[in-house]
C-alpha positions as CSV (number, residue, x, y, z in Angstrom):
1,M,98.7,63.3,111.8
2,L,97.1,66.0,109.6
3,L,99.0,64.5,106.6
4,V,97.6,61.1,107.1
5,K,94.0,62.5,107.4
6,L,94.6,64.5,104.2
7,I,95.8,61.4,102.4
8,V,92.8,59.3,103.5
9,L,90.4,62.1,102.5
10,L,92.1,62.3,99.0
11,L,91.8,58.6,98.6
12,L,88.2,58.6,99.6
13,G,87.6,61.5,97.1
14,F,89.2,59.4,94.3
15,V,87.0,56.4,95.4
16,I,83.9,58.5,94.8
17,I,85.2,59.8,91.5
18,S,86.0,56.2,90.4
19,L,82.5,55.1,91.5
20,F,80.8,57.8,89.4
21,S,83.1,57.1,86.4
22,G,82.1,53.5,86.6
23,L,78.4,54.5,86.6
24,Y,79.1,56.8,83.6
25,F,80.8,54.0,81.7
26,L,78.0,51.6,82.6
27,V,75.3,53.9,81.2
28,K,77.3,55.1,78.2
29,D,78.7,51.7,77.0
30,K,75.6,49.7,78.0
31,G,77.8,47.0,79.5
32,Q,79.6,46.2,76.2
33,S,83.1,47.2,77.3
34,S,85.3,46.5,80.3
35,R,85.7,50.2,81.3
36,T,83.1,49.8,84.0
37,V,84.9,46.8,85.5
38,N,88.2,48.7,85.4
39,A,86.7,51.7,87.1
40,L,85.2,49.6,89.9
41,S,88.5,47.7,90.3
42,V,90.3,51.0,90.8
43,R,87.7,51.9,93.4
44,I,88.2,48.6,95.3
45,G,92.0,49.1,95.2
46,L,91.8,52.6,96.5
47,S,89.5,51.5,99.3
48,I,91.9,48.8,100.3
49,V,94.8,51.2,100.3
50,A,92.8,53.7,102.5
51,I,91.9,51.0,105.0
52,V,95.5,49.8,105.2
53,I,96.7,53.4,105.8
54,V,94.2,53.9,108.6
55,M,95.1,50.6,110.2
56,L,98.8,51.3,110.0
57,A,98.3,54.8,111.3
58,G,96.3,53.5,114.2
59,A,98.8,50.8,115.0
60,T,101.7,53.1,115.0
61,G,99.9,55.8,117.1
62,V,99.9,58.4,114.3
63,I,96.2,58.8,114.8
64,E,94.3,58.2,118.0
65,L,91.5,55.6,117.8
66,N,88.4,55.7,119.9
67,P,88.3,53.1,122.7
68,S,86.0,50.1,122.3
69,P,82.9,50.1,124.4
70,L,83.5,46.4,125.0
71,S,86.9,47.0,126.7
72,S,85.3,48.8,129.7
73,Q,85.4,47.0,133.1
74,P,82.0,45.5,134.2
75,G,80.6,47.2,137.2
76,K,82.7,50.3,136.8
77,A,81.0,53.6,136.0
78,S,81.4,54.8,132.5
79,P,83.4,58.1,131.9
80,S,80.2,59.8,130.9
81,A,78.4,59.0,134.1
82,D,78.0,61.6,136.8
83,P,81.1,61.2,139.0
84,D,79.3,62.7,142.1
85,A,76.4,60.3,142.0
86,S,78.6,57.2,141.8
87,D,80.5,58.2,145.0
88,L,77.3,58.4,147.1
89,N,75.9,55.6,149.1
90,P,72.2,54.8,148.2
91,E,71.1,56.3,151.6
92,D,72.9,59.6,150.8
93,R,71.5,60.1,147.4
94,P,68.8,62.7,147.0
95,P,65.2,61.4,146.6
96,G,64.0,60.9,143.0
97,G,67.4,59.8,141.7
98,G,68.9,63.2,142.0
99,R,66.6,64.7,139.4
100,R,65.3,68.2,139.7
101,P,61.6,68.4,140.5
102,I,59.4,69.6,137.7
103,Q,58.4,73.3,138.2
104,N,55.3,74.8,136.8
105,G,56.2,77.6,134.5
106,S,54.6,80.9,135.4
């Protein structure tokens, strides 16, 4: 897993280097050569390779992907919700929605 993350980070580093080399060639050559296009083509290729590696690593289980918020069941409490509050009946809940009363600081 660490190896895949390292490879993706290296690829993204090379993408940034290629981006700035394309900018350098654009300014230096003033658009008269194809070095800018070549640098940006390398950037696109490296980006595609990085995306494919992340997709393959996620599909094979090498890296763990975050769950989609759309995949949760409607009507169920989210994992971040307070588990104690969802178990209570509305009559058993403390007044004020379970919030602590505001205390005057003194």
